[in-house]
PDB file of N, CA, C and O in Angstrom:
ATOM      1  N   MET A   1       7.442  17.771   1.163  1.00  0.00           N
ATOM      2  CA  MET A   1       6.158  17.034   1.104  1.00  0.00           C
ATOM      3  C   MET A   1       5.273  17.761   2.225  1.00  0.00           C
ATOM      4  O   MET A   1       5.746  17.993   3.337  1.00  0.00           O
ATOM      5  N   ILE A   2       4.185  18.049   1.933  1.00  0.00           N
ATOM      6  CA  ILE A   2       3.100  18.585   2.951  1.00  0.00           C
ATOM      7  C   ILE A   2       2.486  17.440   3.666  1.00  0.00           C
ATOM      8  O   ILE A   2       2.163  16.378   3.135  1.00  0.00           O
ATOM      9  N   GLY A   3       2.341  17.777   5.032  1.00  0.00           N
ATOM     10  CA  GLY A   3       2.031  16.663   5.861  1.00  0.00           C
ATOM     11  C   GLY A   3       0.471  16.312   5.792  1.00  0.00           C
ATOM     12  O   GLY A   3       0.073  15.261   6.295  1.00  0.00           O
ATOM     13  N   GLU A   4      -0.397  17.191   5.173  1.00  0.00           N
ATOM     14  CA  GLU A   4      -1.733  16.729   5.117  1.00  0.00           C
ATOM     15  C   GLU A   4      -2.458  17.431   3.893  1.00  0.00           C
ATOM     16  O   GLU A   4      -1.923  18.369   3.303  1.00  0.00           O
ATOM     17  N   VAL A   5      -3.578  16.981   3.577  1.00  0.00           N
ATOM     18  CA  VAL A   5      -4.379  17.452   2.464  1.00  0.00           C
ATOM     19  C   VAL A   5      -5.652  17.920   3.060  1.00  0.00           C
ATOM     20  O   VAL A   5      -6.242  17.256   3.912  1.00  0.00           O
ATOM     21  N   ASN A   6      -6.127  19.188   2.569  1.00  0.00           N
ATOM     22  CA  ASN A   6      -7.393  19.593   2.963  1.00  0.00           C
ATOM     23  C   ASN A   6      -8.448  19.071   2.025  1.00  0.00           C
ATOM     24  O   ASN A   6      -8.331  19.197   0.806  1.00  0.00           O
ATOM     25  N   PHE A   7      -9.464  18.493   2.590  1.00  0.00           N
ATOM     26  CA  PHE A   7     -10.429  17.934   1.888  1.00  0.00           C
ATOM     27  C   PHE A   7     -11.840  18.391   2.497  1.00  0.00           C
ATOM     28  O   PHE A   7     -12.381  17.756   3.402  1.00  0.00           O
ATOM     29  N   TYR A   8     -12.330  19.422   1.985  1.00  0.00           N
ATOM     30  CA  TYR A   8     -13.566  20.041   2.482  1.00  0.00           C
ATOM     31  C   TYR A   8     -13.560  20.412   3.948  1.00  0.00           C
ATOM     32  O   TYR A   8     -14.502  20.251   4.723  1.00  0.00           O
ATOM     33  N   GLY A   9     -12.408  20.915   4.222  1.00  0.00           N
ATOM     34  CA  GLY A   9     -12.197  21.305   5.659  1.00  0.00           C
ATOM     35  C   GLY A   9     -11.726  20.386   6.508  1.00  0.00           C
ATOM     36  O   GLY A   9     -11.525  20.819   7.642  1.00  0.00           O
ATOM     37  N   ILE A  10     -11.469  19.187   6.314  1.00  0.00           N
ATOM     38  CA  ILE A  10     -10.864  18.074   6.961  1.00  0.00           C
ATOM     39  C   ILE A  10      -9.696  17.730   6.451  1.00  0.00           C
ATOM     40  O   ILE A  10      -9.526  17.335   5.297  1.00  0.00           O
ATOM     41  N   TYR A  11      -8.660  17.901   7.479  1.00  0.00           N
ATOM     42  CA  TYR A  11      -7.224  17.560   7.086  1.00  0.00           C
ATOM     43  C   TYR A  11      -7.029  16.078   7.168  1.00  0.00           C
ATOM     44  O   TYR A  11      -7.310  15.397   8.154  1.00  0.00           O
ATOM     45  N   ILE A  12      -6.520  15.637   6.039  1.00  0.00           N
ATOM     46  CA  ILE A  12      -6.141  14.084   5.992  1.00  0.00           C
ATOM     47  C   ILE A  12      -4.645  13.915   5.749  1.00  0.00           C
ATOM     48  O   ILE A  12      -4.140  14.425   4.749  1.00  0.00           O
ATOM     49  N   PRO A  13      -3.980  13.283   6.542  1.00  0.00           N
ATOM     50  CA  PRO A  13      -2.669  12.933   6.345  1.00  0.00           C
ATOM     51  C   PRO A  13      -2.328  12.257   5.135  1.00  0.00           C
ATOM     52  O   PRO A  13      -3.017  11.297   4.792  1.00  0.00           O
ATOM     53  N   TRP A  14      -1.266  12.662   4.375  1.00  0.00           N
ATOM     54  CA  TRP A  14      -0.877  11.851   3.179  1.00  0.00           C
ATOM     55  C   TRP A  14      -0.517  10.443   3.395  1.00  0.00           C
ATOM     56  O   TRP A  14      -0.670   9.632   2.482  1.00  0.00           O
ATOM     57  N   ILE A  15      -0.009  10.067   4.636  1.00  0.00           N
ATOM     58  CA  ILE A  15       0.359   8.828   4.847  1.00  0.00           C
ATOM     59  C   ILE A  15      -0.837   7.871   4.890  1.00  0.00           C
ATOM     60  O   ILE A  15      -0.705   6.681   4.605  1.00  0.00           O
ATOM     61  N   LEU A  16      -1.914   8.372   5.223  1.00  0.00           N
ATOM     62  CA  LEU A  16      -3.105   7.752   5.246  1.00  0.00           C
ATOM     63  C   LEU A  16      -3.768   7.368   3.812  1.00  0.00           C
ATOM     64  O   LEU A  16      -4.258   6.279   3.513  1.00  0.00           O
ATOM     65  N   LEU A  17      -3.680   8.354   3.122  1.00  0.00           N
ATOM     66  CA  LEU A  17      -4.076   8.293   1.643  1.00  0.00           C
ATOM     67  C   LEU A  17      -3.194   7.276   0.981  1.00  0.00           C
ATOM     68  O   LEU A  17      -3.747   6.398   0.318  1.00  0.00           O
ATOM     69  N   LEU A  18      -1.890   7.292   1.084  1.00  0.00           N
ATOM     70  CA  LEU A  18      -0.961   6.356   0.467  1.00  0.00           C
ATOM     71  C   LEU A  18      -1.181   4.873   1.144  1.00  0.00           C
ATOM     72  O   LEU A  18      -0.933   3.885   0.452  1.00  0.00           O
ATOM     73  N   SER A  19      -1.580   4.738   2.302  1.00  0.00           N
ATOM     74  CA  SER A  19      -1.788   3.586   3.000  1.00  0.00           C
ATOM     75  C   SER A  19      -3.022   2.969   2.365  1.00  0.00           C
ATOM     76  O   SER A  19      -3.019   1.782   2.040  1.00  0.00           O
ATOM     77  N   ILE A  20      -4.047   3.730   2.188  1.00  0.00           N
ATOM     78  CA  ILE A  20      -5.410   3.194   1.509  1.00  0.00           C
ATOM     79  C   ILE A  20      -5.050   2.743   0.029  1.00  0.00           C
ATOM     80  O   ILE A  20      -5.497   1.712  -0.475  1.00  0.00           O
ATOM     81  N   GLY A  21      -4.256   3.563  -0.566  1.00  0.00           N
ATOM     82  CA  GLY A  21      -3.762   3.050  -2.026  1.00  0.00           C
ATOM     83  C   GLY A  21      -3.032   1.774  -1.952  1.00  0.00           C
ATOM     84  O   GLY A  21      -3.266   0.862  -2.746  1.00  0.00           O
ATOM     85  N   ALA A  22      -2.092   1.683  -0.951  1.00  0.00           N
ATOM     86  CA  ALA A  22      -1.257   0.508  -0.882  1.00  0.00           C
ATOM     87  C   ALA A  22      -2.044  -0.717  -0.374  1.00  0.00           C
ATOM     88  O   ALA A  22      -1.727  -1.846  -0.749  1.00  0.00           O
ATOM     89  N   LEU A  23      -3.044  -0.507   0.455  1.00  0.00           N
ATOM     90  CA  LEU A  23      -3.735  -1.615   0.968  1.00  0.00           C
ATOM     91  C   LEU A  23      -4.845  -2.255  -0.290  1.00  0.00           C
ATOM     92  O   LEU A  23      -5.152  -3.436  -0.451  1.00  0.00           O
ATOM     93  N   ILE A  24      -5.220  -1.285  -0.935  1.00  0.00           N
ATOM     94  CA  ILE A  24      -6.093  -1.795  -2.192  1.00  0.00           C
ATOM     95  C   ILE A  24      -5.276  -2.575  -3.173  1.00  0.00           C
ATOM     96  O   ILE A  24      -5.661  -3.580  -3.769  1.00  0.00           O
ATOM     97  N   THR A  25      -4.009  -1.953  -3.284  1.00  0.00           N
ATOM     98  CA  THR A  25      -3.181  -2.543  -4.412  1.00  0.00           C
ATOM     99  C   THR A  25      -2.738  -3.953  -3.868  1.00  0.00           C
ATOM    100  O   THR A  25      -2.771  -4.944  -4.599  1.00  0.00           O
ATOM    101  N   ALA A  26      -2.352  -4.002  -2.655  1.00  0.00           N
ATOM    102  CA  ALA A  26      -1.976  -5.224  -2.131  1.00  0.00           C
ATOM    103  C   ALA A  26      -2.992  -6.315  -2.150  1.00  0.00           C
ATOM    104  O   ALA A  26      -2.691  -7.475  -2.432  1.00  0.00           O
ATOM    105  N   ARG A  27      -4.319  -5.891  -1.815  1.00  0.00           N
ATOM    106  CA  ARG A  27      -5.394  -6.897  -1.736  1.00  0.00           C
ATOM    107  C   ARG A  27      -5.590  -7.439  -3.272  1.00  0.00           C
ATOM    108  O   ARG A  27      -5.786  -8.636  -3.480  1.00  0.00           O
ATOM    109  N   VAL A  28      -5.528  -6.535  -4.269  1.00  0.00           N
ATOM    110  CA  VAL A  28      -5.622  -7.060  -5.473  1.00  0.00           C
ATOM    111  C   VAL A  28      -4.539  -8.021  -5.837  1.00  0.00           C
ATOM    112  O   VAL A  28      -4.794  -9.107  -6.356  1.00  0.00           O
ATOM    113  N   LEU A  29      -3.294  -7.606  -5.556  1.00  0.00           N
ATOM    114  CA  LEU A  29      -2.260  -8.409  -5.870  1.00  0.00           C
ATOM    115  C   LEU A  29      -2.233  -9.745  -5.069  1.00  0.00           C
ATOM    116  O   LEU A  29      -1.755 -10.741  -5.611  1.00  0.00           O
ATOM    117  N   SER A  30      -2.703  -9.805  -3.862  1.00  0.00           N
ATOM    118  CA  SER A  30      -2.796 -10.985  -3.004  1.00  0.00           C
ATOM    119  C   SER A  30      -3.850 -12.002  -3.615  1.00  0.00           C
ATOM    120  O   SER A  30      -3.639 -13.214  -3.660  1.00  0.00           O
ATOM    121  N   SER A  31      -4.928 -11.432  -4.050  1.00  0.00           N
ATOM    122  CA  SER A  31      -5.919 -12.316  -4.755  1.00  0.00           C
ATOM    123  C   SER A  31      -5.488 -12.845  -6.069  1.00  0.00           C
ATOM    124  O   SER A  31      -5.765 -13.999  -6.396  1.00  0.00           O
ATOM    125  N   LEU A  32      -4.748 -11.956  -6.918  1.00  0.00           N
ATOM    126  CA  LEU A  32      -4.175 -12.561  -8.124  1.00  0.00           C
ATOM    127  C   LEU A  32      -3.046 -13.636  -7.927  1.00  0.00           C
ATOM    128  O   LEU A  32      -2.848 -14.553  -8.724  1.00  0.00           O
ATOM    129  N   LEU A  33      -2.346 -13.425  -6.801  1.00  0.00           N
ATOM    130  CA  LEU A  33      -1.311 -14.386  -6.487  1.00  0.00           C
ATOM    131  C   LEU A  33      -1.889 -15.799  -5.936  1.00  0.00           C
ATOM    132  O   LEU A  33      -1.365 -16.894  -6.141  1.00  0.00           O
ATOM    133  N   ALA A  34      -2.969 -15.578  -5.260  1.00  0.00           N
ATOM    134  CA  ALA A  34      -3.725 -16.794  -4.715  1.00  0.00           C
ATOM    135  C   ALA A  34      -4.339 -17.578  -5.825  1.00  0.00           C
ATOM    136  O   ALA A  34      -4.347 -18.808  -5.767  1.00  0.00           O
ATOM    137  N   LYS A  35      -4.830 -16.962  -6.786  1.00  0.00           N
ATOM    138  CA  LYS A  35      -5.398 -17.563  -8.029  1.00  0.00           C
ATOM    139  C   LYS A  35      -4.321 -18.400  -8.939  1.00  0.00           C
ATOM    140  O   LYS A  35      -4.552 -19.380  -9.645  1.00  0.00           O
ATOM    141  N   LEU A  36      -3.134 -17.758  -8.726  1.00  0.00           N
ATOM    142  CA  LEU A  36      -2.042 -18.337  -9.525  1.00  0.00           C
ATOM    143  C   LEU A  36      -1.318 -19.496  -8.813  1.00  0.00           C
ATOM    144  O   LEU A  36      -0.475 -20.200  -9.368  1.00  0.00           O
ATOM    145  N   GLY A  37      -1.703 -19.627  -7.595  1.00  0.00           N
ATOM    146  CA  GLY A  37      -1.223 -20.602  -6.801  1.00  0.00           C
ATOM    147  C   GLY A  37       0.250 -20.275  -6.151  1.00  0.00           C
ATOM    148  O   GLY A  37       1.002 -21.173  -5.775  1.00  0.00           O
ATOM    149  N   PHE A  38       0.500 -19.176  -6.083  1.00  0.00           N
ATOM    150  CA  PHE A  38       1.860 -18.535  -5.539  1.00  0.00           C
ATOM    151  C   PHE A  38       2.065 -18.922  -4.062  1.00  0.00           C
ATOM    152  O   PHE A  38       3.156 -19.266  -3.608  1.00  0.00           O
ATOM    153  N   TYR A  39       0.944 -18.837  -3.363  1.00  0.00           N
ATOM    154  CA  TYR A  39       1.139 -18.969  -1.922  1.00  0.00           C
ATOM    155  C   TYR A  39       1.373 -20.556  -1.392  1.00  0.00           C
ATOM    156  O   TYR A  39       1.470 -20.837  -0.197  1.00  0.00           O
ATOM    157  N   ARG A  40       1.441 -21.457  -2.387  1.00  0.00           N
ATOM    158  CA  ARG A  40       1.920 -22.699  -2.062  1.00  0.00           C
ATOM    159  C   ARG A  40       3.473 -22.557  -1.873  1.00  0.00           C
ATOM    160  O   ARG A  40       4.014 -23.343  -1.095  1.00  0.00           O
ATOM    161  N   LEU A  41       4.160 -21.706  -2.461  1.00  0.00           N
ATOM    162  CA  LEU A  41       5.622 -21.588  -2.290  1.00  0.00           C
ATOM    163  C   LEU A  41       6.117 -20.611  -1.189  1.00  0.00           C
ATOM    164  O   LEU A  41       7.311 -20.405  -0.970  1.00  0.00           O
ATOM    165  N   VAL A  42       5.038 -19.996  -0.482  1.00  0.00           N
ATOM    166  CA  VAL A  42       5.426 -19.141   0.609  1.00  0.00           C
ATOM    167  C   VAL A  42       5.150 -19.773   1.888  1.00  0.00           C
ATOM    168  O   VAL A  42       4.108 -20.379   2.134  1.00  0.00           O
ATOM    169  N   TRP A  43       6.200 -19.598   2.763  1.00  0.00           N
ATOM    170  CA  TRP A  43       6.200 -20.131   4.007  1.00  0.00           C
ATOM    171  C   TRP A  43       5.099 -19.760   4.977  1.00  0.00           C
ATOM    172  O   TRP A  43       4.419 -20.583   5.591  1.00  0.00           O
ATOM    173  N   HIS A  44       4.977 -18.322   5.064  1.00  0.00           N
ATOM    174  CA  HIS A  44       4.014 -17.653   6.017  1.00  0.00           C
ATOM    175  C   HIS A  44       3.083 -16.611   5.163  1.00  0.00           C
ATOM    176  O   HIS A  44       3.464 -15.455   4.979  1.00  0.00           O
ATOM    177  N   PRO A  45       1.891 -17.077   4.674  1.00  0.00           N
ATOM    178  CA  PRO A  45       1.159 -16.053   3.754  1.00  0.00           C
ATOM    179  C   PRO A  45       0.821 -14.736   4.460  1.00  0.00           C
ATOM    180  O   PRO A  45       0.772 -13.716   3.772  1.00  0.00           O
ATOM    181  N   ALA A  46       0.590 -14.674   5.745  1.00  0.00           N
ATOM    182  CA  ALA A  46       0.221 -13.399   6.345  1.00  0.00           C
ATOM    183  C   ALA A  46       1.419 -12.717   6.451  1.00  0.00           C
ATOM    184  O   ALA A  46       1.375 -11.519   6.171  1.00  0.00           O
ATOM    185  N   LEU A  47       2.578 -13.235   6.821  1.00  0.00           N
ATOM    186  CA  LEU A  47       3.872 -12.245   6.847  1.00  0.00           C
ATOM    187  C   LEU A  47       4.252 -11.855   5.338  1.00  0.00           C
ATOM    188  O   LEU A  47       4.828 -10.794   5.097  1.00  0.00           O
ATOM    189  N   PHE A  48       3.925 -12.700   4.410  1.00  0.00           N
ATOM    190  CA  PHE A  48       4.183 -12.224   3.048  1.00  0.00           C
ATOM    191  C   PHE A  48       3.306 -11.028   2.629  1.00  0.00           C
ATOM    192  O   PHE A  48       3.729 -10.106   1.932  1.00  0.00           O
ATOM    193  N   ASP A  49       2.063 -11.116   3.104  1.00  0.00           N
ATOM    194  CA  ASP A  49       1.062 -10.133   2.771  1.00  0.00           C
ATOM    195  C   ASP A  49       1.548  -8.683   3.369  1.00  0.00           C
ATOM    196  O   ASP A  49       1.481  -7.614   2.762  1.00  0.00           O
ATOM    197  N   CYS A  50       2.021  -8.875   4.615  1.00  0.00           N
ATOM    198  CA  CYS A  50       2.428  -7.683   5.378  1.00  0.00           C
ATOM    199  C   CYS A  50       3.746  -7.185   4.629  1.00  0.00           C
ATOM    200  O   CYS A  50       3.856  -5.963   4.537  1.00  0.00           O
ATOM    201  N   ALA A  51       4.543  -7.802   4.199  1.00  0.00           N
ATOM    202  CA  ALA A  51       5.825  -7.408   3.504  1.00  0.00           C
ATOM    203  C   ALA A  51       5.416  -6.841   2.200  1.00  0.00           C
ATOM    204  O   ALA A  51       6.071  -5.933   1.687  1.00  0.00           O
ATOM    205  N   LEU A  52       4.375  -7.333   1.649  1.00  0.00           N
ATOM    206  CA  LEU A  52       3.766  -6.813   0.418  1.00  0.00           C
ATOM    207  C   LEU A  52       3.334  -5.431   0.480  1.00  0.00           C
ATOM    208  O   LEU A  52       3.650  -4.574  -0.344  1.00  0.00           O
ATOM    209  N   PHE A  53       2.565  -5.246   1.538  1.00  0.00           N
ATOM    210  CA  PHE A  53       1.912  -3.959   1.945  1.00  0.00           C
ATOM    211  C   PHE A  53       3.027  -2.960   2.218  1.00  0.00           C
ATOM    212  O   PHE A  53       3.013  -1.878   1.631  1.00  0.00           O
ATOM    213  N   ILE A  54       3.997  -3.270   3.084  1.00  0.00           N
ATOM    214  CA  ILE A  54       5.018  -2.480   3.370  1.00  0.00           C
ATOM    215  C   ILE A  54       5.941  -1.973   2.221  1.00  0.00           C
ATOM    216  O   ILE A  54       6.454  -0.854   2.198  1.00  0.00           O
ATOM    217  N   THR A  55       6.079  -2.893   1.316  1.00  0.00           N
ATOM    218  CA  THR A  55       6.926  -2.557   0.246  1.00  0.00           C
ATOM    219  C   THR A  55       6.247  -1.627  -0.860  1.00  0.00           C
ATOM    220  O   THR A  55       6.861  -0.779  -1.507  1.00  0.00           O
ATOM    221  N   LEU A  56       4.818  -1.929  -0.984  1.00  0.00           N
ATOM    222  CA  LEU A  56       4.082  -1.090  -1.878  1.00  0.00           C
ATOM    223  C   LEU A  56       3.932   0.262  -1.205  1.00  0.00           C
ATOM    224  O   LEU A  56       4.069   1.237  -1.943  1.00  0.00           O
ATOM    225  N   LEU A  57       3.683   0.468   0.027  1.00  0.00           N
ATOM    226  CA  LEU A  57       3.628   1.762   0.715  1.00  0.00           C
ATOM    227  C   LEU A  57       4.970   2.498   0.555  1.00  0.00           C
ATOM    228  O   LEU A  57       5.021   3.701   0.302  1.00  0.00           O
ATOM    229  N   GLY A  58       6.050   1.721   0.713  1.00  0.00           N
ATOM    230  CA  GLY A  58       7.297   2.584   0.446  1.00  0.00           C
ATOM    231  C   GLY A  58       7.635   2.924  -0.978  1.00  0.00           C
ATOM    232  O   GLY A  58       8.284   3.916  -1.313  1.00  0.00           O
ATOM    233  N   GLY A  59       7.138   2.012  -1.792  1.00  0.00           N
ATOM    234  CA  GLY A  59       7.181   2.260  -3.172  1.00  0.00           C
ATOM    235  C   GLY A  59       6.338   3.600  -3.621  1.00  0.00           C
ATOM    236  O   GLY A  59       6.869   4.438  -4.350  1.00  0.00           O
ATOM    237  N   LEU A  60       5.146   3.734  -3.194  1.00  0.00           N
ATOM    238  CA  LEU A  60       4.198   4.826  -3.271  1.00  0.00           C
ATOM    239  C   LEU A  60       4.792   6.141  -2.763  1.00  0.00           C
ATOM    240  O   LEU A  60       4.744   7.199  -3.390  1.00  0.00           O
ATOM    241  N   THR A  61       5.358   5.968  -1.565  1.00  0.00           N
ATOM    242  CA  THR A  61       5.952   7.130  -0.882  1.00  0.00           C
ATOM    243  C   THR A  61       7.353   7.665  -1.697  1.00  0.00           C
ATOM    244  O   THR A  61       7.698   8.846  -1.743  1.00  0.00           O
ATOM    245  N   PHE A  62       8.031   6.604  -2.287  1.00  0.00           N
ATOM    246  CA  PHE A  62       9.175   7.063  -3.021  1.00  0.00           C
ATOM    247  C   PHE A  62       8.748   7.743  -4.387  1.00  0.00           C
ATOM    248  O   PHE A  62       9.426   8.648  -4.872  1.00  0.00           O
ATOM    249  N   LEU A  63       7.637   7.285  -4.964  1.00  0.00           N
ATOM    250  CA  LEU A  63       7.307   7.670  -6.305  1.00  0.00           C
ATOM    251  C   LEU A  63       6.547   9.239  -6.103  1.00  0.00           C
ATOM    252  O   LEU A  63       6.545  10.100  -6.983  1.00  0.00           O
ATOM    253  N   LEU A  64       6.015   9.363  -4.963  1.00  0.00           N
ATOM    254  CA  LEU A  64       5.252  10.618  -4.724  1.00  0.00           C
ATOM    255  C   LEU A  64       6.247  11.876  -4.909  1.00  0.00           C
ATOM    256  O   LEU A  64       7.271  11.931  -4.229  1.00  0.00           O
ATOM    257  N   PRO A  65       5.938  12.849  -5.811  1.00  0.00           N
ATOM    258  CA  PRO A  65       6.776  14.020  -5.836  1.00  0.00           C
ATOM    259  C   PRO A  65       7.010  14.693  -4.637  1.00  0.00           C
ATOM    260  O   PRO A  65       6.155  14.571  -3.760  1.00  0.00           O
ATOM    261  N   ASN A  66       8.141  15.479  -4.389  1.00  0.00           N
ATOM    262  CA  ASN A  66       8.449  16.019  -3.192  1.00  0.00           C
ATOM    263  C   ASN A  66       7.545  17.359  -3.189  1.00  0.00           C
ATOM    264  O   ASN A  66       7.442  17.891  -2.084  1.00  0.00           O
ATOM    265  N   GLY A  67       6.956  17.905  -4.135  1.00  0.00           N
ATOM    266  CA  GLY A  67       6.168  19.070  -4.118  1.00  0.00           C
ATOM    267  C   GLY A  67       4.780  18.976  -3.580  1.00  0.00           C
ATOM    268  O   GLY A  67       4.114  19.982  -3.334  1.00  0.00           O
ATOM    269  N   ILE A  68       4.310  17.642  -3.383  1.00  0.00           N
ATOM    270  CA  ILE A  68       3.017  17.417  -2.780  1.00  0.00           C
ATOM    271  C   ILE A  68       3.013  17.534  -1.428  1.00  0.00           C
ATOM    272  O   ILE A  68       1.971  17.366  -0.796  1.00  0.00           O
TER     273      ILE A  68
END
């Protein structure tokens, strides 16, 4: 995996792009779970949101092909 991507002369690390994607996905899932009332079952919602973000980031990193 290449460490960075060239975007018009600016080198951006892949982990930053993956983190932004994971953050957006986590926010959408968090709002969906809040509307469904899932957070009534969660002991610490902020800790759950952090774990959701880390899980999504790990999943995106795992699904990314090695050639990129």
